[in-house]
NUDREN-282673 format. One record per atom (N, C-alpha, C): residue number from 1; residue in one letter; atom name; y, z, x. Coordinates in steps of 0.2 Angstrom, whole numbers, plus 2048, in hexadecimal, padded with zeros to 3 digits. Each point is the difference from the previous one (the first is absolute). Example, Ala and Ser with C-alpha at 12.3 -4.5 7.8 and 13.67 -1.06 7.14 Angstrom:
+-----+------+------+-----+-----+-----+
| pos | code | site |  c2 |  c3 |  c1 |
+-----+------+------+-----+-----+-----+
|   1 |    A |    N | 7E4 | 827 | 842 |
|   1 |    A |   CA | 806 | 800 | 7FC |
|   1 |    A |    C | 806 | 800 | 804 |
|   2 |    S |    N | 805 | 7FC | 7FE |
|   2 |    S |   CA | 806 | 801 | 804 |
|   2 |    S |    C | 805 | 803 | 7FC |
+-----+------+------+-----+-----+-----+
***
This chain:
+-----+------+------+-----+-----+-----+
| pos | code | site |  c2 |  c3 |  c1 |
+-----+------+------+-----+-----+-----+
|   1 |    X |    N | 358 | F6C | E9E |
|   1 |    X |   CA | 803 | 7FD | 7FB |
|   1 |    X |    C | 802 | 7F9 | 801 |
|   2 |    X |    N | 7FF | 7FB | 7FC |
|   2 |    X |   CA | 802 | 7F9 | 802 |
|   2 |    X |    C | 808 | 7FF | 7FE |
|   3 |    X |    N | 803 | 7FD | 804 |
|   3 |    X |   CA | 807 | 7FE | 7FF |
|   3 |    X |    C | 801 | 7F9 | 7FE |
|   4 |    X |    N | 804 | 7FF | 7FB |
|   4 |    X |   CA | 801 | 7F9 | 7FD |
|   4 |    X |    C | 802 | 7FB | 805 |
|   5 |    X |    N | 805 | 803 | 805 |
|   5 |    X |   CA | 802 | 7FC | 805 |
|   5 |    X |    C | 7FB | 7FD | 805 |
|   6 |    X |    N | 7FB | 805 | 802 |
|   6 |    X |   CA | 7FB | 7FE | 804 |
|   6 |    X |    C | 7FC | 7FB | 7FD |
|   7 |    X |    N | 7FE | 801 | 7FA |
|   7 |    X |   CA | 7FC | 7FB | 7FC |
|   7 |    X |    C | 803 | 7F9 | 800 |
|   8 |    X |    N | 807 | 800 | 7FE |
|   8 |    X |   CA | 803 | 7FA | 800 |
|   8 |    X |    C | 800 | 7FC | 806 |
|   9 |    X |    N | 801 | 804 | 806 |
|   9 |    X |   CA | 800 | 7FC | 806 |
|   9 |    X |    C | 7FA | 7FD | 802 |
|  10 |    X |    N | 7FA | 804 | 7FF |
|  10 |    X |   CA | 7FA | 7FE | 801 |
|  10 |    X |    C | 7FE | 7FA | 7FC |
|  11 |    X |    N | 802 | 800 | 7F9 |
|  11 |    X |   CA | 7FE | 7FB | 7FC |
|  11 |    X |    C | 804 | 7F9 | 802 |
|  12 |    X |    N | 806 | 801 | 801 |
|  12 |    X |   CA | 804 | 7FA | 803 |
|  12 |    X |    C | 7FD | 7FD | 806 |
|  13 |    X |    N | 7FE | 804 | 805 |
|  13 |    X |   CA | 7FD | 7FE | 806 |
|  13 |    X |    C | 7FA | 7FC | 7FF |
|  14 |    X |    N | 7FB | 804 | 7FC |
|  14 |    X |   CA | 7FA | 7FD | 7FE |
|  14 |    X |    C | 800 | 7F9 | 7FD |
|  15 |    X |    N | 805 | 800 | 7FB |
|  15 |    X |   CA | 801 | 7FA | 7FC |
|  15 |    X |    C | 802 | 7FA | 804 |
|  16 |    X |    N | 805 | 802 | 805 |
|  16 |    X |   CA | 802 | 7FA | 804 |
|  16 |    X |    C | 7FB | 7FE | 805 |
|  17 |    X |    N | 7FC | 805 | 802 |
|  17 |    X |   CA | 7FA | 7FE | 805 |
|  17 |    X |    C | 7FC | 7FB | 7FD |
|  18 |    X |    N | 7FF | 801 | 7F9 |
|  18 |    X |   CA | 7FB | 7FB | 7FC |
|  18 |    X |    C | 804 | 7FA | 7FE |
|  19 |    X |    N | 806 | 7FF | 802 |
|  19 |    X |   CA | 804 | 7FA | 7FE |
|  19 |    X |    C | 801 | 800 | 7F8 |
|  20 |    X |    N | 801 | 805 | 7FD |
|  20 |    X |   CA | 801 | 800 | 7F9 |
|  20 |    X |    C | 807 | 802 | 7FE |
|  21 |    X |    N | 802 | 7FD | 7FB |
|  21 |    X |   CA | 807 | 801 | 7FD |
|  21 |    X |    C | 7FF | 806 | 7FB |
|  22 |    X |    N | 805 | 803 | 7FE |
|  22 |    X |   CA | 800 | 806 | 7FB |
|  22 |    X |    C | 7FD | 7FD | 7FA |
|  23 |    X |    N | 802 | 7FA | 7FE |
|  23 |    X |   CA | 7FE | 7FC | 7FA |
|  23 |    X |    C | 7F8 | 7FF | 800 |
|  24 |    X |    N | 7FE | 7FE | 806 |
|  24 |    X |   CA | 7F8 | 7FF | 801 |
|  24 |    X |    C | 7FC | 806 | 7FF |
|  25 |    X |    N | 803 | 806 | 803 |
|  25 |    X |   CA | 7FC | 806 | 800 |
|  25 |    X |    C | 801 | 803 | 7F8 |
|  26 |    X |    N | 805 | 7FF | 7FD |
|  26 |    X |   CA | 801 | 802 | 7F9 |
|  26 |    X |    C | 7FB | 7FC | 7FC |
|  27 |    X |    N | 7FF | 7FA | 801 |
|  27 |    X |   CA | 7FC | 7FC | 7FC |
|  27 |    X |    C | 7F9 | 802 | 801 |
|  28 |    X |    N | 7FE | 802 | 806 |
|  28 |    X |   CA | 7F9 | 803 | 801 |
|  28 |    X |    C | 7FF | 806 | 7FC |
|  29 |    X |    N | 805 | 804 | 7FF |
|  29 |    X |   CA | 800 | 807 | 7FD |
|  29 |    X |    C | 802 | 800 | 7F9 |
|  30 |    X |    N | 801 | 7FA | 7FD |
|  30 |    X |   CA | 803 | 7FF | 7F9 |
|  30 |    X |    C | 806 | 804 | 7FF |
|  31 |    X |    N | 805 | 800 | 805 |
|  31 |    X |   CA | 806 | 804 | 7FF |
|  31 |    X |    C | 806 | 7FB | 801 |
|  32 |    X |    N | 806 | 802 | 7FF |
|  32 |    X |   CA | 806 | 7FD | 801 |
|  32 |    X |    C | 802 | 800 | 807 |
|  33 |    X |    N | 803 | 7FB | 803 |
|  33 |    X |   CA | 803 | 801 | 807 |
|  33 |    X |    C | 804 | 806 | 801 |
|  34 |    X |    N | 804 | 801 | 7FB |
|  34 |    X |   CA | 804 | 806 | 800 |
|  34 |    X |    C | 7FD | 807 | 801 |
|  35 |    X |    N | 7FA | 800 | 7FE |
|  35 |    X |   CA | 7FC | 806 | 801 |
|  35 |    X |    C | 7FE | 801 | 808 |
|  36 |    X |    N | 7FE | 7FA | 803 |
|  36 |    X |   CA | 7FE | 800 | 807 |
|  36 |    X |    C | 806 | 802 | 804 |
|  37 |    X |    N | 806 | 7FD | 7FE |
|  37 |    X |   CA | 806 | 802 | 803 |
|  37 |    X |    C | 802 | 807 | 800 |
|  38 |    X |    N | 7FF | 803 | 7FA |
|  38 |    X |   CA | 801 | 807 | 7FF |
|  38 |    X |    C | 7FC | 804 | 804 |
|  39 |    X |    N | 7FA | 7FE | 801 |
|  39 |    X |   CA | 7FB | 804 | 804 |
|  39 |    X |    C | 802 | 800 | 808 |
|  40 |    X |    N | 802 | 7FA | 802 |
|  40 |    X |   CA | 802 | 7FF | 807 |
|  40 |    X |    C | 806 | 803 | 802 |
|  41 |    X |    N | 805 | 801 | 7FB |
|  41 |    X |   CA | 806 | 803 | 802 |
|  41 |    X |    C | 800 | 808 | 7FE |
|  42 |    X |    N | 7FA | 802 | 7FE |
|  42 |    X |   CA | 800 | 807 | 7FF |
|  42 |    X |    C | 803 | 803 | 7F9 |
|  43 |    X |    N | 801 | 7FB | 7FC |
|  43 |    X |   CA | 803 | 802 | 7F9 |
|  43 |    X |    C | 7FB | 802 | 7FB |
|  44 |    X |    N | 7FA | 7FD | 801 |
|  44 |    X |   CA | 7FB | 801 | 7FB |
|  44 |    X |    C | 7F9 | 802 | 804 |
|  45 |    X |    N | 7FC | 803 | 7FC |
|  45 |    X |   CA | 7F9 | 802 | 803 |
|  45 |    X |    C | 7FB | 7FD | 7FC |
|  46 |    X |    N | 7FB | 7FC | 803 |
|  46 |    X |   CA | 7FB | 7FD | 7FC |
|  46 |    X |    C | 7FB | 805 | 7FE |
|  47 |    X |    N | 7FC | 7FF | 7FA |
|  47 |    X |   CA | 7FB | 805 | 7FF |
|  47 |    X |    C | 7FA | 7FF | 804 |
|  48 |    X |    N | 7FB | 804 | 800 |
|  48 |    X |   CA | 7FA | 800 | 804 |
|  48 |    X |    C | 7FC | 7FA | 800 |
|  49 |    X |    N | 7FF | 7FD | 7FA |
|  49 |    X |   CA | 7FD | 7FA | 7FF |
|  49 |    X |    C | 803 | 7FA | 803 |
|  50 |    X |    N | 807 | 800 | 800 |
|  50 |    X |   CA | 803 | 7FA | 803 |
|  50 |    X |    C | 800 | 801 | 808 |
|  51 |    X |    N | 800 | 807 | 802 |
|  51 |    X |   CA | 7FF | 801 | 807 |
|  51 |    X |    C | 7FA | 7FE | 803 |
|  52 |    X |    N | 7FB | 801 | 7FC |
|  52 |    X |   CA | 7F9 | 7FE | 802 |
|  52 |    X |    C | 7FF | 7F8 | 800 |
|  53 |    X |    N | 803 | 7FD | 7FB |
|  53 |    X |   CA | 800 | 7F9 | 800 |
|  53 |    X |    C | 804 | 7FD | 806 |
|  54 |    X |    N | 805 | 803 | 802 |
|  54 |    X |   CA | 804 | 7FD | 806 |
|  54 |    X |    C | 7FC | 801 | 806 |
|  55 |    X |    N | 7FD | 806 | 801 |
|  55 |    X |   CA | 7FC | 801 | 806 |
|  55 |    X |    C | 7FA | 7FB | 800 |
|  56 |    X |    N | 7FD | 7FE | 7FB |
|  56 |    X |   CA | 7FB | 7FB | 7FF |
|  56 |    X |    C | 803 | 7F9 | 802 |
|  57 |    X |    N | 805 | 7FF | 7FE |
|  57 |    X |   CA | 803 | 7F9 | 801 |
|  57 |    X |    C | 802 | 7FF | 808 |
|  58 |    X |    N | 803 | 806 | 802 |
|  58 |    X |   CA | 802 | 800 | 807 |
|  58 |    X |    C | 7FA | 802 | 805 |
|  59 |    X |    N | 7FA | 801 | 7FD |
|  59 |    X |   CA | 7FB | 802 | 805 |
|  59 |    X |    C | 801 | 806 | 804 |
|  60 |    X |    N | 803 | 805 | 7FD |
|  60 |    X |   CA | 801 | 806 | 804 |
|  60 |    X |    C | 7FE | 806 | 7FC |
|  61 |    X |    N | 7FF | 806 | 803 |
|  61 |    X |   CA | 7FE | 806 | 7FC |
|  61 |    X |    C | 807 | 802 | 7FC |
|  62 |    X |    N | 7FF | 804 | 7FB |
|  62 |    X |   CA | 805 | 804 | 7FD |
|  62 |    X |    C | 804 | 804 | 805 |
|  63 |    X |    N | 7FD | 803 | 804 |
|  63 |    X |   CA | 803 | 804 | 805 |
|  63 |    X |    C | 805 | 7FC | 805 |
|  64 |    X |    N | 7FE | 7FA | 801 |
|  64 |    X |   CA | 804 | 7FC | 804 |
|  64 |    X |    C | 806 | 7FE | 7FC |
|  65 |    X |    N | 7FF | 7FE | 7FA |
|  65 |    X |   CA | 805 | 7FD | 7FC |
|  65 |    X |    C | 805 | 805 | 7FF |
|  66 |    X |    N | 7FE | 807 | 7FF |
|  66 |    X |   CA | 805 | 805 | 7FE |
|  66 |    X |    C | 803 | 803 | 806 |
|  67 |    X |    N | 7FD | 7FF | 806 |
|  67 |    X |   CA | 803 | 803 | 806 |
|  67 |    X |    C | 7FD | 806 | 803 |
|  68 |    X |    N | 7FA | 802 | 7FD |
|  68 |    X |   CA | 7FD | 806 | 802 |
|  68 |    X |    C | 7FB | 7FE | 806 |
|  69 |    X |    N | 7FF | 7FA | 802 |
|  69 |    X |   CA | 7FC | 7FE | 805 |
|  69 |    X |    C | 803 | 7FA | 803 |
|  70 |    X |    N | 800 | 800 | 807 |
|  70 |    X |   CA | 803 | 7FA | 803 |
|  70 |    X |    C | 7FC | 7F9 | 7FE |
|  71 |    X |    N | 804 | 7FB | 800 |
|  71 |    X |   CA | 7FE | 7FA | 7FE |
|  71 |    X |    C | 7FB | 7FD | 805 |
|  72 |    X |    N | 7FB | 7FD | 7FF |
|  72 |    X |   CA | 7FC | 7FD | 805 |
|  72 |    X |    C | 803 | 7FA | 803 |
|  73 |    X |    N | 7FF | 7FE | 806 |
|  73 |    X |   CA | 803 | 7FA | 803 |
|  73 |    X |    C | 7FE | 7FA | 7FD |
|  74 |    X |    N | 7FB | 800 | 7FC |
|  74 |    X |   CA | 7FE | 7F9 | 7FD |
|  74 |    X |    C | 804 | 7FF | 7F9 |
|  75 |    X |    N | 805 | 804 | 7FE |
|  75 |    X |   CA | 804 | 7FF | 7FA |
|  75 |    X |    C | 803 | 7F9 | 801 |
|  76 |    X |    N | 7FF | 7FC | 7FB |
|  76 |    X |   CA | 804 | 7F9 | 800 |
|  76 |    X |    C | 7FC | 7FB | 804 |
|  77 |    X |    N | 7FA | 802 | 803 |
|  77 |    X |   CA | 7FC | 7FA | 804 |
|  77 |    X |    C | 7FB | 7FE | 7FB |
+-----+------+------+-----+-----+-----+
***
């Protein structure tokens, strides 16, 4: 089962590796910055369509994004 905290840590790490602010990521997803903040601190959980879009933006698999699989070393490169 996915934990909100693990997703939040992974999301923040990947976003920072891609030199994106919360606002920039939110804009790509048509969300408010506060939604991204909520995901990163484990207060909120995105729906599957948002998770899929996040994985596409970060160029990782859904399993990597949610912490079911180790992130590839290429994340952020």
